[in-house]
N, C-alpha and C positions, 0 to 999 in steps of 0.2 A: 504494500500499499503505500503510494507516494502522499505523504500526509499533507504537505503544502498544496497539493493539486486538488485533494478530495475532501479536506476539512474546511467547512464553512457553514455558517448558519443558513436556514432558508430565507432567501430574499424576498423582496416585495412587501405587500400588506394584505396578503391573502389569508384564508382561514388557518393554514399550517405554516404561515410565515413566523419567523423569530420575532418580528416586531409585534405580533399579536399574541405570542405565547411566551412571553419573558417575565411573567409576574414573579416567578421565583427569584430571578436576577435582580428585578426592581426592589424586592424585599430585602435581599442582600445589601444592596447599596445604600438603602435607608438606614439599615442597622449599622452600617460602616461610617455613615455621614459624620457622627461624633469623633471618631478617630481621625478622619480628614481634617476636620476643623482643629483638632489638637496639633496634628503635623504642621498645618499652615501656620498656625500661631506660633509654635516652635520656630519655624523657618524665619519669620518675621521679627523674632527676637534677636536674630544675628545678622540679618540683611535686609536692606530695603531697596530691592531692585526697582529700577525705573520701568523695566519691562520684565514680566515673569513668564517663563516659557514651560509649558505643561505638555506631557505626553500622556495619552490614554492608550494603553496597549491591549490589543484584542477588543476594539471598541465595538464590533459587530455593527447591525444596522436596526435602528428602531428607536422609540422614544428614550430608552435607557441611555443611549449614547450621549444625549444632550442633558440628560438628568445629572449624569457625573459632572460634566462641564459646569453646570449650573451651581451645583454644591460646591465646587471648588472656587468658582467665582464669589458665591455668598460668603464663603469663609475668609477670602482675602478682603473683600469689602468690609466685613465686620471687623477684622483685626486693623485695617487701615483706619477706619472710623475710631476704633478704641485708642489708637495711638496718635489720632489726629494728624495722619500722614497722607499725602496725596496718593490717589489710586495709580497703580501702574498700568502700562499697556498689557493686554493679555495676548500671547502667541500659543495657540493650542493645536496639537497635533494629534489626529486621530488615525491610529495604526490598526491594520488587521491584514490577514493574508490577502493576495490578490483576488481570489474568488469571492471576497466579502462584497455585499451589495452597496458599494460606494455611491452608485448613482442615486439611490433612494435618499441617501444621506444628504448629499449636496443639492439635488433637484428639489426634494420636498420638505425635508426636515430642517436644514439649515436656515432658509429664509423664515421659517416660523420661530426658530430659535433666536435669531436676530430680532424679529419683531417683539417677541415676549421679553427679551432682555431690555430693549429700549423702553417698553412700557413699564418695566418693573424698576429700572435704575435711572432711565432718563438721562439727562445731561450730566448727572452725578458720574456715570461710567466711563472711563476711559475707552479707548479704542480696543476691539476684540477681534482677532484674526485667526480663523479656522482653517486648517489645511488637512488633507489626508496624505498618509505615508503607507503605501502598500508593501508589504514584505514581512517576513518571519521575525518575530522578537528573538529568535534563537540566532540572529545575525545583527550586525551593527546597523543602526536606523538614522543616527543623528551625528553631528559634528562633536568633537570633543569638547566637554564642559560647556555644553550649550543648554543643558536643562536644568530647571529648578525643582521640578516636582514631576514624579512618575506615579502613575495609578494603573493598576490593572485588576479587573475583577472577573472571576469565573473563566480564567483562561489558562492559568499556568498548572493546571492539573493535566492539560493536553500535552503530551510528548512530542518531541520534534520527529519521532519515528517510532513504529512498533519496536519494541526491544529485540535485540539480537540474542541468539542463543535459545530460541524457543523450539528448535528442532534438534535432534540428536545428529550423529554422524551419518545416519542412514537417511536423513531427510524426514524422520517421523516426528510428527509433532509432540511436544511434551505436554501440552495442555489441552489434549483431546477432550472434546465434549464442553469446553469452556470458551467464553469470549473475553474473559477478563480474569482477575484473580478470584478463585472460588475456594470452597472448602477442599476439593479434590486436586487443586493445582499442586504439583509437586515443589518442593523448595527450591529447585533451581529456576523455576519460573518466578517465584517471589523474588529471587536474587537477581534475575534479568531486569525485572521491572525496577527494582530499587536502583540497580546500577544506571539504568538509562535515566532515571529521574535525577540522580545525583549528577551525572554529567550535564544534563540539560540545565538544572537550576543553578549549578555552579557556574556554567558558561553564561546564563543569563545575568548573574550578578556581576561577573567580569565585565560584559558589555555595558551594562548600565552604569558601572562605576566609571567607565570611561566617558559616558555621555552626561553625567550628572556633574555639577559643580561641587566643590567641597562644601559639606554642610547641606547639600540638596537632600530631599526627603523622597521616600518611596512608600506607598501604601499598597499592598498586595492582598487579594482575597482569593483563596482557592479552596477546593474541596480537600478534606484530610480526614484523619482518623483519631481517635483518643488512644487507643491501645497501640502497644508496640506488635501485636499479633496483626499480620497484614491483611487477614479476611475481614471484611466489614459485613456485619450481618444486614445493615440498612443500605446495601448496594443497590442502586436503581437499575444496574445492568442485568441482574439475576432474573427478573421477570422477562427480560428480553431474550436471555439465553433460553428460558423455558419455551418461549413463542417459538423460536427457531427449531428447537427440538420437536416440537409439535408438527411444525411444517415438513420437517424430515420424516416423520412417521407417516404423514399424509402423502409423502412423494413429491411435494412441491419443490423441496430444496435438497440437494444431496449432502450426505453427512460430511463428505470430504470438504464441502464449501464451508461448513460450519467449523469443522476442525482448523482450516486454515485461516479464520478470521479472529484477529486479537486486537482489542481496542488499544489505541496510543493514549492510554489515560492511567493516572496514578494518583492515589490519594495518600499523601505522606503523613507520618506522625509528627507530633510536635518536636520529638527528639531528633528526628531526622533532619527537619528543617534547621533546628538550632545547630546541629553539627555542620551542615553545609555552609551556613552563614559564617560560623566560627573558622572553619578551615579555609574558606575563599578569602575572608579577611578583609574585604573593601568596605564593609558596613558595619556599624554598630546597631544592634537590635534594641530597638526603644520600647517595643510592646509587641506581644503575641498572644492573641486572645482566640477563644473557641466560641462560635456563635452557631446555635442549632436552628435550622429552618425546616419547616414541613416540605415534603416533596412537592406539593402543589403550590408552594409559596404563600399560603395563607398562615394566619397567626392563631386560628382557633384549635382548641384541643379536640381530640377525637370524641371524648365523652360528651361534648355538646353537639355532635353531629348525628344525622340519621343515616339509614342505609342508602337513602337516595342521594344524600350529600357524599356519601363514600363513593358512589358511582360518579357524581359530578367531579369529585376529587381526582378519581382515576383517569377520567377524560381529560382533565387539565394536565396531569402528569404525563399522559400518553402524547398530548399535542406539544408539550414542551421538549421531551426527549426527541420526538420526531423532528422538530424544528432545529435541534441541536445536531442530530446523528443521521438524518436521511441520506445526506451526500455521501457519507462513508458507506452505509448499508446498500444503497442503490448501486454504487459503484462496484460493490463485491457480489451481491446477491441478484442485482437487476431490479429495474424500476417496477416491474409487474409484481413483485413480491411484497412492496411496501404497505399498500392498503391493509392487506390481510395480516401482515406481521404486526401492525400497530392496533389492529383490532383485537388480535390475540393479547398483545402486550397490555392494553386497557383491562382486558378481563383478569389478567394475572396479577395486576396492581390492585384490583378490587380484592382478591384473596389475600394479598400481602398485607393489606390494610384492614383486614377483617378484625384484629384485635387492637388496632391503633394506627394512627398516622405514623408513616415513616419519616426520618428526618436526615437531612443532609448535615453533616458536620463540617463547618466552614472554619477555616484557619485564616486569621486576619494579622498581617505582619506590618509594622511600621519600623522603618529602618532610616538611618542617617548616613550619608555618603562621608566616610572618614577623610580628614584633610582639609 
């Protein structure tokens, strides 16, 4: 699987678009907002730039893209008012892989963002310039020491590639029957996924350290896990694996197709993240928090919901996962399988949530560039 070519959110504004199925990510952004405000505040305690340059890595396409930028601008404006300091100019870069729907961002969403910004801030707001940068954040994106603040949400759990070492010398898959880390995955598969994440995240930190100024801040949100045990019982991919197995039994998909598919996705533990940050050495870790969010992005407890609402929740989860993963699945299994696959996925999520809503474990990291 060529990750950079097939990994992208569903574009447009249709029923299965990411723009209309990203309430989970919106909830995460809202919960992380106080941490962003704190990072901006600490940045302005040591620097008063006339122009602040910000990069949002893995911006995707939809209203959440500009929600992040609005939150960052609000935090800067609030701090400048507190310090009675003139507002800076804002240079904001939106980054994602080339397959991202940048057309929707700049044709439809950006004009609305500027309009709302002017209505909200008026003449009090200095100039704001938004530009797109297509490319992988596992490569250099910006000139040296050109950024003040880097943000990324729900992107860094995606690896640069499917881990190597998932087959033995005979070419036989070691993760047979699984599409990710599962209870039946051998230890060699766990080690391969961890090694790939360690390489990717360490390289990501090195690249960003070259692009950020000394004292620049970075706030990252990604899926993770609490336990050192690599299997996560609340893994959203398990119902998908079950749906694929059902389609194998029906003769719709070949078993070999399932066995050869492994997601380029990893959920690190807190200890694993701390170890990589310390070893890489370019950043000081200011804050690392865990935030739990329901699979469907809602904030209600299961005990307050009915069986009907469980079905509605499963439908929301299915559409969200489809918006995120359809490009990968269609590339491997064929577009004709997708509707049936996600109907089965939805039914499986209902069963998974029969005893309570499942939750994503989100790790939020705030760091400062040393030097």
